[in-house]
N, C-alpha and C positions, 0 to 999 in steps of 0.2 A: 373304252374301245375307241379305235380310230374312227374318224368319219369316213363315209364312203364316197362323198362327192364334195369338192371344193369349188364354189362358184366365185369367180373373180371378175370384178369390173376392170376395165382397161385404163381409161384416162383418169388421172388423178389417184389411181390405186396401184395397178400393176406397173405403170410407167411413171418415171420421175417428172419433174416440172419442165424438163427439156424434151419430153416425149420419148425418152430412151428407156429401154428395158434394162434395169440393173442386173448385173451378173448374179448377184445374191438372190434376186427373185427368180431368175431363170433356173438356177441350180436347185432352189428349194422346191419349185414346182415340179421339176424333172424327178427329183428324189421322191416326192409324194406320189407321182404317177408310177414310178418304179415299184413302190410299195403296194400298189393295187388300188390307189385312190383315183377315182375319175376326176378329171379337171375340166371345168366348163368356163369358157370366157363368156361373160354375160355383159353385153355392151350395147350402147346406143349406136355404135358404128354399123355401117353396112358390112356384109360379109367380105366383099373385096377390099374394103378399107381396113378390116380387122385382120385379114390374113397375113399381111407383112409382119404383124406381131406374132401370130400363131406359128409362122414358119421359123421363128427363132428358138422354138422349143423342140427338143429331140423326141417328143412323145405325141401321140394322137390326142386331140382335144375335141370336146363338144363345143360348138359355136352357137350360142344363143344371141342373136344379133337383132338390130333394129328395135331395141327395147322390148324384145320378146316376140316380135312378129314372125321371125324365122328361126328354125333350128337346123343346123347343118353339121356334118362332120368336118373336120379340118381337111379331109380328102375330097370334100365337095358334095357328098350325098345329102339331099334334102330329107329331113326327118319330120318337119312340122311347119305349117304355113298358116298365118292368120292375117289376111289382107283387109285393108280398109275399103268398104264399098265405094265404088267410084262416084255414085250419086252424092254420098256424104262428103267425099273429097271436093266435089264440084261446089257444093253449097258452102263449104268452108272457104274456098277460094273466092266465091262471089261475095261473101259477107266481109272477108278480110281484105278488101281492096286497098285499104290504106296501108297495108303491110305487104303488098305484092312484091315489092323490091327485095323483101327479106325471105320470100317463100321459094320453095322448090318442091317437086313431087318425085318420090322415089319409087322405083318399080323393081320387081323380081325378074330381072332380065340377065342374060348371060354376060353381056359386056357393054355394048353401046347403048346409049339412051337410058341408062339406069337412073340418072338424076337429071330432071328437066327444070330449066329456069326460063322465066320470061325474058330476062336480059342478064348478061354476065359482065360485070366490071372487072376486067382482069387486073386492074390496078388497085382494087379495093384493099386497103391496108389490113383490114381485119380478116378477110376471107381469101386473099390472094394465094396463100400457101395451100389451102384446101383445094382451090380451083386448079392449081398447077399439079398437085399430087394426083388429082382425079380427072385430069384432062380427057383421058380416053373413055371415061364413063359418063361425062356430062354433055348436055346439048341444050339448045334453045328452041322454044316454041312460043309464039305470041299470036293470040293470047294464050296464057299458060293452061287455061282450062281445056284447050283443044288437045292436050296430050293425054287426056283421060279416055283412052280407047280400051282400057282394061282396068281392073281393080288395082290400085297401087298398094305398096307397102304402107306408105305414110305421106302426109304433107308435112314438110319440115320448114321451120322458120329459124333463121340464124341471124345473130347480130349482137350489138352491145348489150350488156347485162340489163340496163334499164329498159331497153327496147323489148327484151324478151319478157320482162315482168309485165310490161304493158300488153304484149301479145297474149300472155297467159291469162291475164285478167279479162281481156276482151273475149277470148275463146271460151273461158269458163262461163261467161255471162250470156252466151248465145242460147236462143230458145231450144235448140236441138242438141245441146251439149251432152245429153244422155246417150246420144247415138255415136259417140266416139270417146276415146280416152286421150289424156295428155300425158306426155313424159317430158318433164322439165329438168334441164341441167343448166346450172349457172356457176361460172367461175369468176368470182368477183375480182380476184387478183389479176386475172387476164382481161377483165372487163369484156367477157364473152359469154354468150348463152345460146341454148337451143331449146325450142319447143317443138316436139313431135306430136302430130295428130295421128293416132293409130286406132285400130279397131276397138270397139267397145269392150271393156273388160280385159284388154291386153295390157300386160306390163311384164317387166323382168320377172317379178315374183310369181305371177300367174302361170307363165310359161315354164319357169323353173319347177313349180309345183306339179304341172302336168308331166314334165319330163321325169321327175322323181317318181311319180305314180306309175308311169310306164315301166320304170326300172324295178318296180316292186319294193321300193324303199319308202321311208317316212321322212318327215322334216327333221327328225332327230338325227338322221344320217348325214345332214347337210351342214357345212360350214360356208358362210358367205362373207365376203369382204368388199366394202364399198366406201364411197366418199361423198356422194352427191344425192340430190333429191330423187333422181330417177332410180336410185338403188333402194329406196325406202321399202317397197313391197318385197323385194328380194331378201332384204335383211329381216323383215318381219316374218317371212316364211321360214327362214333357216332356224334350225335348232340351236346353232352356234353362230350368232351374228357378231361381226367384228367391224368396227369403224376405224378409218384411217385417222392418224394424228392431224392430218390436214383437212378433215371432213368439214362440211358445212355445219354451222351451229345446230341446225334442226336435227341432225343425226346424233350429234354429241350429247344432246339434251335427253336422250332416251334411255340412258343408263346401260348401254351395251358395252361389251369389252372394247377397249381402244388399243390400237397398236401404234407403232411409230409412223411418221409421215412417209409419203411416197419418195421423198428425197433421202430417207434413212433406211430404205429397204423394209418398209412396214409389212409388206406381204410375206416376205421371208420370215420375219420375226413372228408373225402370227401363226404361220404354218408350223414352225418349229415349236412354238409354245403350246398350241391348242390342237393341231390336227391329229396327233397320234394318241390322244386320250390320256396324256400324262398330267394335264393341268386341270 
């Protein structure tokens, strides 16, 4: 039988290495949606940062964003929210003072002040592109802790891959680490990584499971495709997990089906091979 829902990561999975959506992937997703399969983009991106990708599809999409903290339709209706308590966000910022230049706080806001920084270096070679693309959504507040006037979606750290491994180790070791979850994404080839501090128990997989439960389906109805560490729980939940050819070694070692790389239209290949129940 065909699957009922296909859960797709965006960066490193749906998009190629130039962050473009290959036509083969777009067409395969549209064909699956036309056949009655629900398509969910399940991403660490914010909703407004994911929507330029979603708008390239001629079909409605379910948007599971911020590593599971929010679920929205591609037309903007909010379906599910799981925010990080502001007191926990504040404690994280207090403890992680050594990494403050790498930190931001993300909020569930309509447009302005969605992502708050203590300082922005517009010439930062690693993050300049992100800053420019999100200029209308970002703002500065110093000290950063003062922005916590409401519960945020997450505290986000971005930087070089080695820095993010250090941040992950530090945050994992804090005495109150059970009061939040971490979503870690590392792109070694780009020397870039992200560590998101999100609500306890929150993950792409946990929210996908809740969404599937609400739909009255089971994990066996779900196919998921991903490439990085923050996709682990999503892939573990899916009855049909598929890892990209460019996936991190940790995912490839688990014996799941493997498709082509993101530069070879791996999403389209996986949909054509597995989604319709023929393989």
